[in-house]
N, C-alpha and C positions, 0 to 999 in steps of 0.2 A: 527397473528402471526403464523411464521411456526417455528417446531422446528423439531431436530432430533438427535438423540443418535450415538454420534460421538466416537469410541476411549473412551467409557465407562464415556462421560461428554455430557452434553445437549446442543446445539450448535443452537443457533437462525440464520433463516435466510429468505431472501425473494428471490421469484421469479418473475421477470416481463417481458412483451413482450414475443414474441414468434420467432422461427429460430432458428440457431446456436447459441450454448451456450456461453456468456461470462462472466467468473468470474471477482469479482472486489474484489482485496484484499487491506486490509487499512493497514495504518501507524499505530505507538506506542499510544497504549492507544486509536485509533480513532474507534467508532463505525460504523458499516455501512451504518447507516441515513446521516453518511457526505459525501456520494457519491451520494447525492442526483439529483444533477446536471449533474453527468453521468449517470443516473439511465434512467432521464427524455428525456436525448439524444439519447440514446442507443435501449432504449425499441421498438422502431420504428423499430428497424433493428434487433435486436437479441433477445436471450432468458436471461435477466439479472440475475445472481446470483449474491448475495452479504450475508455476513455473517459476525456474530460479533465474531471475532478472541476467543479464548480461555482467560476468564476472563473481555471480556470486554461486554457491554453492557447487553443484555438479555442471553448471555451464560454463564455457568458455570464459578464457580471462582474455580477453582480444587487448594489444597494445595501446588500444587510443587512449592519449593522455585526459579525455572528457567523453565521458557516455551521456550523451544528451537525451533529454527528454523524448525527443521526436524517435530517437534509435531505438528506444526503451518501448514506445509506443507501436513504431512499425515492427519491431520483432514480436509483440504480444498479437498485431493484426496477421501476420506472416503464420504463425502458428498455428491461429484461428482454421486460417484458408487451408495449412496443410491436413488439420483434422476434421475436414469439411463442415465446420461449423459456419452459418451464413450470418448469424446472428447472436449476441451472445448479452446476459445480464453481468454487467461489468461491476466489480467491487474492489476499491482501490483505498487502500489505509495509508498517512502520511504520505512519502514519496510517489506509493503507489495511489493517491489520489491525482496526485499531477499526470501520470502516465495515463489513468482512466479520463481524464479532461483532454490531453492532448488525443487520447484516441478517438473520444467522441467529436473532435473537432476536423482531425485529419482522415480517420474512416467511419464516418455516420453510419454508414448502412451497415457495418459489423456490430453497431450494439445498441442494443433492444432497451436496456435500462442502466442508470448508472447509481452508485453508492458511493459516495465520496465521503471518506470517511477523517477525521481529525488531521485537516488539510488545509491547502490553501493556492489563494491563485498569485497575489501578491502579496507577500507577508513582510513583518516590520526590520527593523535593523537589528532588534536584539538578537531575532531568528536567524539571522541572515551571518549574524557575529557566529551563535554558536553553531551552525553549520560547519561554517569555516574555521572552528578550533576543534570541530570534531575530524574533519579532513587531516589536519594537520599534526592532530595529537595522535593519531591512530598507528603511526610506526612506532609512536614512543611510548605508547603504554601499552603494560602486557594485555592481553583478552579479558580477563579474570577482572584485572582492577579498572578497565574500560568500562565492561558492564556494571558493576555494583557502584563505580567513585563518579564516574562521568555520564553514562548513560541513565542511571535508573532515578537521578534525583528530577530530572526532565522528563521519563516517562510516566510515573507513577502518581498515584495522588497521595496526600496527608492519609485519609481514610486506609489505602494499602499500605503504607508503609507503619501503621499501628500494630500491624501486627506483623510480628518479624518472621514466621511462617510462611508469610506470602511473597516475603523478598526471597526469602531460601530457596522456596519452589522455583520464582521465575529464575533463578542462580541456578538452580540446577536445569532447567529448560535450556537455559541458554547454552551453558557448558554440555550439552549433550550434542550439540553440531558447532563448536566454536570454530572449528577448521573451514565451515561454510561460509563465514563473514571476512572474508579475504581485506585484507588491510588497503590492497592495492584498487579492488573495488569500490572500496568506502570512499576512497579519496578520489576517483575517477568520478563514481556517481555526484558525488556531493559537489564539485566542479559542475556537471550537468543542471544541479539543482538553483545552484547560484546564478548561472547564466538564464536559466527559465525562467524564474522570480520575476512574474510583473510583466511578463510579454503576451499573456492571454488574458487581461485583463477586457478589452475590448473586441475580444472573439466569445466570449461564454454565451455572446446570445445567439450563435451557433449552434452552440448544442440543443438537439431537437428530441433527445432521448426523456423519458420520464426519470427524472432525478430525485435521490433524497441524500441530503447531506445532515452528517452526523458528527456529532461531537462530544468531548466528555466536560461537562460543567466544570469540573477542574484541571481541564488541559492549559500548561501554562508555555507549551512548547508553539502550540497551533490552536489559539485560544478562542472560544466562541465569536470572537468578533472576526475574524478569518472565514470560519462557515457563514455568517450571516452574510459578510462579501460576496461568496461564490453563490450562496441562495438567490439572492437579491440579483446579482448578474444573469442566472440561468432561469428562462421563462418557466413559471410553473412550479418549481423547483419546489422540494419540502423541508423542512429545517429540524429538526430534532435535538433535544440536547440529553443528554442520557448521563447518569453517575458514571464518576472517574476520570481518571488523567489522561495524559495523551494514548497511554496503553489500553485504553477502557473497552478494547473488544477482545481484551487478554482479563482484564481484571474482572469487568462485568459480562463475560463470553455470553453466559445465558440471556443477558436482557437484548445486548448486541445481537444474537443469532436470532432471537424471535422477531425483533423490530423488523430485520433484513429480511426474514422469510417472510413476514406479512407483506413486506413492500412488493416484493419478487412476485407474489402470489397474486396480489392486485394487478399487476402489469400483466402478468399471463392472461388473467379473466376480463380482460378488456379485448 
């Protein structure tokens, strides 16, 4: 395991592969380990950097009551500098997509391209109520029940649920690192999500990096309408709707990975 002191705290990160750098940013409470399917696919083509956001996984759990999106973006930018990476392709899923947007606004020169997956800039009241509920329930519901009964109905598509083995496999993957999804981090990150929501709509035009916006057609948490709004706000952004729900990068990993690699290579060739 590799660690760096970033903005006063210890951050866990991993680097796999060689070539142009690709930074993967994960969602609410999710550790870097959950990018395994993407790392395996991207590493033959890129130098893949993953990190545990502050509070998650093997990274420190600072006592701040809120982990703001700006903090998380600054953590990522500082880590890139410490790794002597001037520019990186940045891929963010869900909350990781909000961090990626913030990174592209605050640290433009560090971002070679953007892939924004199952994410939002301004979400609706139902989404905000859901995130608020997750933050509230995290200390009350055991981790196994939280995954199976609270998160999965929002994350996976009807097609995914039709095969019980899919759900069980997802459940076993989650239980492989339950200690890494710390309740305090989820609560503090959730507060940051709620504070950030809607604050960057007018600044999307500042994003200069080539951008691909991806969303699952059956995503009920961050539906295609959220993705369309992002693509409209970022000049020349591409939008692609893929099979699957909110967790389409897990459900349909092969399709997701091929789409991302094709886009990143098109940017690299320019």
